[in-house]
NUROKOL-740754 format. One record per residue (C-alpha): y, x, z. Coordinates in steps of 0.1 Angstrom, whole numbers, plus 2048, in hexadecimal, padded with zeros to 3 digits. Each point is the difference from the previous one (the first is absolute). Example, Ala and Ser with C-alpha at 12.3 -4.5 7.8 and 13.67 -1.06 7.14 Angstrom:
7D387B84E 82280E7F9 
! end
This chain:
C266B5742 81E81380D 8117F97DF 7FC7DB805 80F803823 81D8157F5 8077E97E2 8047E2818 815815818 81780A7E3 8057DC7F8 80C7F9823 8257FA804 80882380E 7EC8147E7 7FE81E817 7DE80B7F3 8078007DB 8038267FF 7DB80280D 7F47EC7E2 8178127E7 7F682280C 7DB7F97FA 7F3803823 7E27EA7F9 7F48197E7 7FF81C81A 7EB7EA816 7E67FD7E5 7FF8267FC 800807825 7E47E8808 7EA80D7E4 80782480B 7F47F8824 7E07F07F3 7F981E7E9 80581881E 7E77EC814 7E78017E4 8058267FC 7F9805825 7E07EA7FC 7F48167E3 809820813 7EC7F6820 7E17EC7F5 8017F27DD 7E97E47F3 7DF80B7F3 7E17F17EF 7E77F2819 7E07EC801 7F57E1813 7DA7FB804 8017E581A 8147E37F2 7E77F57E5 7DB803802 7F18167E5 82380C7F4 81681E806 8247F67FC 81881B7F3 8237FB80D 81F81280A 80480A824 8247FE80E 7FD82380F 81A7FC81C 8027DC80B 81E809815 81380A7E0 7F47E17EE 80D7E981B 821813800 8057F87DB 7F57DC805 8177FB81E 81D80E7ED 7FA7E67E5 7FF7E581A 82080D80F 8127FD7DF 7F27DD7FA 80C7F4823 8228107FA 8037EC7E0 7F57E1811 81980481C 81C8047E7 7F57E17ED 7FF7ED820 82280D80A 80E7F37DF 7F07DE806 8097FA824 81E816808 8178017E2 8157E07FA 7EE7EB7E5 8207FA7ED 8008237F1 7E07FB7ED 8047F07DE 7DE7EE7FD 7FF7F7825 8247F3801 7F97EB7E2 7E47EF811 8147FA820 8207F87EE 7F07E27F1 8007F1823 826805800 8027EF7DE 7EB7E380C 8177FC81E 81F8017EA 7F17E87E7 7F77E681B 822802811 8117FD7DE 7EB7E17F9 8087F0822 8258087FD 8017EE7DE 7ED7E280E 81A7E580A 7E67EC813 7F681D817 81880F81A 81F7EF7F3 81F815808 7EB81D80D 7F981F7ED 7E4817808 8028267FF 7EA81E80A 80082480C 7E681A7F7 7F581A81A 7E681B7FC 7E680481C 7FC825808 7DA804806 80381C81A 7F97F7824 81D7EF812 8178047E2 7EF7E17F1 8177EC818 8208137F7 80B7E97E3 7F57E0812 81780A81E 81C8077E7 7FB7DF7EF 7FF7ED821 81C811813 8138157E7 7F7820814 7DD80A809 80C81581D 80E7E2814 7E57E4800 8087DC80C 8258047F6 8097F37DE 81F80D7EE 7F87EC7E1 8147E0806 8077F87DC 7DC8027F5 7E57E880C 7DC8017F4 7E77E4807 7DF8117F6 7F08217F7 7E58087E6 7EA81E808 7E38107ED 7EC8037EC 7F281A818 7EF7F081E 80881E816 8267FD7FB 7FF7DA805 7ED805821 81881A80D 8207ED7F6 7F07E080E 7FE810823 8268027FF 8087DF7F0 7EA7EC818 81880981C 81B7EB7EE 7E97E57F2 80D80A7DE 7EE7F07E3 7EB81B7EE 7EE7FA7DF 7E58197F5 7FC8017DB 7E18177FF 7DC7F6803 7F47EA81D 7F881481F 7ED7F281E 812816818 8217F07F7 7F37DD809 803805825 81B7E780A 80480F822 8098227F0 8127F27E2 80E7DD808 8187FF7E3 7EC8127E5 7F57ED7E1 7E680E7E7 8077F47DD 7DF80B7F3 7E27E9804 7E380B815 7E280C7ED 7EA7E480D 7EA7FF7E1 8028247F4 7DC80780B 7F37E27EE 81380A7E1 7F3823800 7DC7F5807 8037E77E4 80981D7E9 7E281480C 7E97E27F9 80F7FB7DE 7F78237F5 7DF800815 80C81E815 7EC7FF820 80482480C 82480680A 81481A813 81B7F5818 821813807 8187EF818 81F80B812 7FF809825 8147E480D 7FD7DC80C 8007F27DD 7E68187F4 7E97F981D 8037DB7FB 7FA8017DB 7E3818804 7EE7E8818 8067E27E9 7F58147E1 7DF80A810 7FA7DD80C 8077F17DD 7EB81A7EF 7E37F9818 8027DB7F7 7FD8087DB 7E581B805 81781D7F7 7FC822811 81881A80D 7F88237F2 819812817 81F7FA814 81F816801 81F7FA816 82080D7F1 81C80D815 81E8167F8 809808824 7F2824801 7F081A7EB 7E07FE814 7F97DF7F0 8038107DE 7E581980A 7EA7E380B 8047EE7DF 7F88207ED 7E1802815 7F67DE7F1 80180E7DD 7DB8017FB 7FB7DD80F 81A7F17E8 7FC8127DF 7DB805801 7F97DC80B 7F37E97E4 81C7E780A 8188007E2 8167E5810 81780781D 8157E7812 82181080D 8157EB817 81F80D812 825802801 8158197ED 80681681F 7DB805807 7F78067DB 81881C7FA 7E881B80B 7E57F17E9 8187FF7E2 810822805 7E481680C 7DD7F37F8 8027E37E7 7F28137E2 7E6811816 7F27E4814 8007E37E9 7FB80F7DE 7EC7EB7E8 8027E2818 80C7DC7FA 81A7FB81B 8057DC80C 821801812 81B7EA80F 8238017F4 80C81C816 7F681D7EA 81F8107F2 7F98107DF 82380E7FD 7F781981B 7E280C7ED 8148037E0 818818811 7E781880E 7E38007E8 80280A7DB 7DD7F67F8 7F67DC7FD 7EC7EF81B 7DA8047FE 7F97DD80D 8047DD7F4 8177EA816 7FD7DA803 81D7F4816 8037DF812 8257F6803 80F7E080D 8067E77E4 8247F37FD 8137ED7E7 8178117E7 8247FF80A 8157F67E2 8208137F9 7F6820814 7F78147E1 8217F77EF 812809821 7F0822801 8098077DB 8247F9807 80181981D 81881D7FA 812819817 8217F67F1 7FA7DC80B 7F880A824 81581F806 7FB7FF825 7DA8047FC 7FD826802 7DA7FD800 8017EF7DE 81781B7F3 7E881B80C 7E37ED7F1 8127FD7DF 8098247FF 7DC80C806 7F07E67E9 8158037E1 8078267FE 8257FD806 80F8237FA 81381281C 8257FE802 81681C80C 8047EF821 7E67F0816 80D7DD7F7 7EB7ED7E8 8107F57DF 7EE7E47EE 80E80D7E0 7E681B801 7E47E7800 7F27EA7E5 8187E37FB 7E87E37FE 7E580D817 7ED7E6814 7E480181A 7E87F07E7 8018207EC 7EB81081B 7DA8017FB 7ED7E3812 7EE818818 82280F80B 8137DF804 7F07DE7FE 8187E57F3 7EB7E480F 8057F8825 7E7812817 7EF7F081E 817811819 81E7F67EB 7F47DC800 7FE801826 82480B801 8097E47E8 7EF7E6817 80F81081F 8247FC7F3 7F97DC7F8 7F17FA822 81F80D811 8167EB7E8 7EC7E1807 802805826 8258077FE 8057E17EB 7ED7EA818 81280F81E 8227FB7F0 7F97DC7F9 8007FA826 81981A80A 81D8067EA 816815817 7F881A81A 81C80B818 807825800 81981880F 8247F4801 80B7E27ED 7EB8097E1 7E27EC7F6 7E380C7EB 7E47EC7F1 7E781C803 7E67F781A 7F0818819 7DF8107F4 7EE7F481F 8077DC7F5 7EC8057E0 7DF807811 7F67DC809 8077F57DD 7EE81E7F0 7E17F9814 7FD7DD7F2 80F8047DE 7ED7F57E1 80F7FE7DD 7F98057DB 81081E7F0 80F7FD7DD 7DF80C7F1 7ED7E380F 7ED81381B 7FE7F2824 810818819 7F57FD825 80881981B 7E97F381B 7E08147FC 7EA7E380D 80C7E97E4 8018197E3 7EB7F97E3 7E38177F6 80B8197E5 7F38007DD 7F98227F1 8068107DE 7E781B7F6 81181D7EF 7F081D7ED 8138207F8 7FF8097DC 8038267FC 7FA8047DB 8128127F2 80181881D 81D7F9817 8067DC7F6 7F47F2821 8097DC7F7 7F67E5818 7EF7E47ED 7F57DF80F 7DB7FB7F8 7F77E4818 8097E981C 7F17F4821 8097DE80F 7F27F4821 8097DD7F7 7E97FF7E2 7DD7F1803 7E681780E 7F18157E4 8207FD7EB 818812817 7FE8207EC 80B8017DB 7FE8227EE 80580C7DD 7E681C800 80880B7DD 82480980C 7F481881B 8048247F6 7E4815810 7FF826800 80A8127E1 7E48017E5 7EE7E4813 7FD7DD7F4 7E37F4815 8057F0822 7F781981C 7E37F9816 803803826 7DD7FA80E 7E9812818 7E27F57EC 7FD7F27DE 7F97DB7FD 7DC7F5801 7F77EF7E0 7ED7DF7FE 7DC80680A 80A81881D 80B7FA823 816815816 7EE816819 81980E81B 802825805 7FA80A824 81E80B813 8197F67E4 8187E47F9 7F37DF7F2 80F8097DE 7E981E7FD 7DD7F57F6 7E38077EA 7F37E87E6 7DC7F5805 7EC7EC7E7 7F67DD80A 7DC7FB80B 7E77EE7EA 8097DB7F9 82380580F 8208017ED 82580A803 8147EE7E5 82280F80B 80F822807 80080F823 7E97E680F 7F6806824 7DE7F07FD 7E87F77E4 7F77DB7FC 7DB7F67FD 7F77EA7E3 7F07DE806 7DA7FE7FE 8027F07DE 81781C7F3 7FD8267FC 81881C7FD 8068117DE 7FA8257FC 824808807 8007EB820 81F7ED7F5 7F47DC7FC 7E37EA808 7EB7F27E3 7E97E2801 7DC809804 7E77F57E6 7E37EB80E 7DF8107F7 7DB7FD80A 7DE80A7F3 7FE7EB7E1 7E57FC7E5 81980F7E8 804821812 7EA81C7F4 7F1804822 7FC7DA805 7F17FD7DD 7E781C806 7F57F1821 7FD7DD7F1 7EB80E7E3 7E9813818 7FC7E1816 7F87EB7E1 7E781A7F2 7EE803821 7FE7DA804 7F17FD7DD 7E981D807 7F47EE820 7FB7E07EC 7EB8137E7 7EB80F81C 7FC7DD80F 7F67F27DF 7E781D7FC 7F17F8822 7FD7DB7F8 7EF8097DF 7E7818811 7FD7EC820 7DA8007FF 7FC8257FC 7F481581C 820813807 8157E1802 7E77EE816 7F981E816 82480380C 8057DC80B 80D7EE7E1 8157E7813 81381B813 8068147E0 80F7E17EF 8167FA81F 80C824800 8088007DB 8147DF803 81380D81E 8088207EC 80E7EC7E3 8187EF819 80882280F 80B80D7DF 8137E07F7 8127FE822 8128207F7 8137EC7E6 8117ED81D 813821808 8108007DD 81E7EB7F6 81D7F3814 7F57F9824 8057DF810 7F67F0821 7DE7F37F2 7F68207EE 80981581F 7E87EC815 7E57FF7E6 8028257FA 7F480A823 7EA7E2808 7ED8017DF 7FD826802 7F27FE824 7E87E37FA 7F180B7DE 7FB82480B 7F07F3821 7E87EC7EB 7F881E7EA 7FC81981D 7EC7E7815 7EA7FA7E2 7F98267FE 7F97FF825 7E77E37FB 7EF8127E4 7FD81F816 7F17EC81D 7E97EF7E7 7F28217F4 7FB80C824 7EF7E080A 7EA8017E1 7F182180A 7FE7F8824 7EE7DF7F8 7E38137EF 7FB81881D 7E27FB818 8077E4818 8187EC7E9 8147F481E 8217FB7ED 7F27F17E0 80D7DE80C 82380D7FD 7FB8097DB 7ED7E07F9 8197EA812 81D80E7EA 81480F81D 8128197EA 8107E47ED 8137F581F 811821802 8187F77E3 80E7DF80E 80280D824 8138207F5 8167EB7E9 8077E781B 80C81C817 81880D7E5 80D7DD7F8 8077FC825 814821800 8137F57E2 8087DF810 80D81181F 8158167E8 80F7E27EF 8077F0821 81181E810 8148107E4 7F67F87DD 8098157E2 8227F87F0 81680B7E3 81581E808 8168197EE 802826800 82280F7F7 7F8824809 7E380A7EA 8107FF7DE 8248087FA 8137E37F2 7E37E7804 7F57E6818 7DB7FF801 7F27DE808 7DE803812 7EB7EF81A 80580A824 7DF800814 8117ED81C 7EA80D81C 7F48237F9 7E87FC81E 7EF7E37F0 7FE8127DE 7F081E810 7E87E9814 7F47F17DF 7FD8227F0 7EF80E81F 7E77E4800 7F78087DC 7FD82480A 7E97F681D 7E97EC7E8 80081D7E7 7F881981B 7E37EA80D 7F27FD7DD 8048257FA 7ED808821 7E37E87F9 7FD80B7DC 80182580A 7E47FA819 7EB7EE7E5 8078197E4 7DD811802 7EB7E1801 7E68017E5 8027E87E2 80B8047DC 8187E3803 80E80A822 8277FF7FB 80980E823 80C8207F1 8177ED7E7 80D7EA81C 807820815 81480F7E3 8137E07FA 80B7FD824 809825800 8177FA7E2 80E7E0810 808811821 80F81F7EF 8177EA7EA 80E7ED81E 80381E817 8148117E5 8147E07FB 810801823 8158207FE 8087FB7DB 80B7DC807 81780B81C 81181B7EB 8057EB7E2 81D7E97FB 80A7E37EA 7EB7F87E2 7EB81F806 7F57F2821 7F47E07EE 7EF8157E6 7EE81481A 7F17E180F 7F67F27DF 7F08217F6 7ED801821 7F37DD7F9 7F48097DD 7F282280B 7EC7F281D 7F37E37EA 7F78187E4 7EE816819 7EA7E380B 7F97F57DD 7F88237F3 7EB80D81E 7EB7E0804 7FC7F27DD 80481D7E8 7DC80E807 7F17DD7FD 8127FA7DF 7F48217F3 7DC7F7808 8037DE7F1 81080D7E0 7F28237FB 7DE7FF812 7F27DD7FD 7DC80E805 80A807824 80D7DD805 7DD7F1807 7E580381A 7E680B7E5 81781C7F5 80780A824 7DA802807 7F98147E0 81B818809 7F2803824 7DC8057F4 80C81A7E7 81181481B 7E0800815 7EA80C7E4 81981B7F9 80080A824 7DA803802 
! end
């Protein structure tokens, strides 16, 4: 570091410190600093050296073996000594940057010297233009602004008055200037502007736009050539959206511009749902701020944000470039404005940058002729330009002469500035140089307009000069608007300036050290929304050995089928991905909410799209429907067979003893009970839905009321033969036969009320089977349905009670026991039906009801008629009164 300082001091005009560099003093500094550190380490080892230690508290279930520092005091002495050396190096670098005149640095002077070339080029063009400033030749003086306290005003005083020690008195009568160009540093423009405003002297700043210089009360005659970054935040956010970077760090300068842009950036990012990972304010005013930035090391480098927006002017970014650039932003994609000066980094860092820069610069038209003008530049052509001579001497390795005078015979004869590498000197006009070019034309246009109205200005004595007063230019400059030779509109009034367009530059650093700025894109605020940003992504050079576009997100995108679930206490860009619930989809990435499918649709297994449901119902073709239909048909045929058997043996004792007419009625009603179950199969419609429940309720009421009539008949038959015979007239009058129509009429009334209130209707079930719409019959009024079912249960319970009481009545053909069992089966089936029916869904629910109908009917058929059929077919001898008497007589003889 000291070698760098001495090398620059040696190149100063007086060369007083050359002997320090020649004598090798910097080498002794290396040895001395190392010796001091070795001494400190020796004292550390002599007092309390490091030793092996264990830590049993940090991790549960583990003993961590580590090195104990021994003496922490000695450890911190060693560390503080390293920090002291680092700060000393930083102070020297800063001194080089801000204290030493910039003209003595080869790379720095080349960058600034292009401003001088642009000035000379523009003046040469104007002087050759016969239609502009006729009979008036423009010239210029170059002054260096010493960046050390009050000395920054020394040269401006000299330029204004000829002697900086006697202000307000001018001894420069033969030289008249009409405008001054300052910059590109905002600080120097501000300080010089405080002097020039006293004299209303037109001042043009050629650096970046600065909000603090827009105060007309403080700077009434200051004109900023650069356009205000009115759309820089929109441009940067558009780039973030293009690469889908939603987790971004912000680093801005600690000035009015930085505060304004930071607020606009955060607002624009919030509109587009982008999040700020961290905020860092950059300042080069003191070393304490450097400590603060180093304290943000973990926040910056350990954050998952790979993209960093850096906005600031060159003055505020020096500390970042010189001291901590490679520490704080390594591996990051830096999105910057045009103020980042890469020549500074080249001078002080041998290693390449560890980040990828994408730079937004103001777009401007190419200035024809400038490159040829620069190629023709030679010190012999401009012998009065000692800066060019110095630059030439340092750039082209001109050998020393015996005297301090430079002889161009010692240099390459046909050397030219275009021999220099592009990263040392750019032959194309830079943004600041373009501002100089426009400023010269603005002054020329104002002078030309003024001279059209005022051709002579009276001066001292009898002489007359045509050069106007600088104060006279201000009204014209404020309203001036013209088109420069490149075709761009130039407007000095900030309120009427057009929004700037931006070129996006990427720094190519392969091979190492190339650092070539390549245009990879453009942003135009005048383009239609959505087409403002154009980018050639394949031209962007990312980090070395990396071809994929970096990711800068807090959480990875949620794929289709998942929705974003915010993480508590974190930014909106930090979220978890939660699968969509059943029958909901997310057909895009990073969806906030899942969308429910329509009732006639269902979500696929990946929850990415809705599919049409397939209409289904319990059909005769289904295995379950076919089985139930076969069972119903078989039971119906079986009942028909039993009915035929009873008709054939209608005169036998067992058929006649059990009320033949009621048996026929019961068998016929059971046939209809089995057949009504077929109404539940097939595609439901309005008619079948009504017939299902009404037919079921009526035919089963007939069947159960018939069983009740048979039970009452048995009881009355035995009561009629008891002494007294008081109720024989009930049996003789056929009273039990009225039970059937009365009970049926009550059920028909209930069904009528059901149809009147809320009849059954065709309904769909989209939840029971995935991907299907089940078409079924809705009961309409569940209350009415349960009333019908409850009424059947009441009849069955009454029949069961009467039959149970009559089960022990004597008689061979007494069927009270069979009626009891039949009602027990019937009640058991329908009591079981209720919970199963409520737990079943879809086609299963229909199947449960059909199965209950078939089971209860089969129970009645089996319990009542199976014993009778057995006697008729297997024991015909018992199916007669003679046989019954023989059997009874035999039992008595056996008993006696």
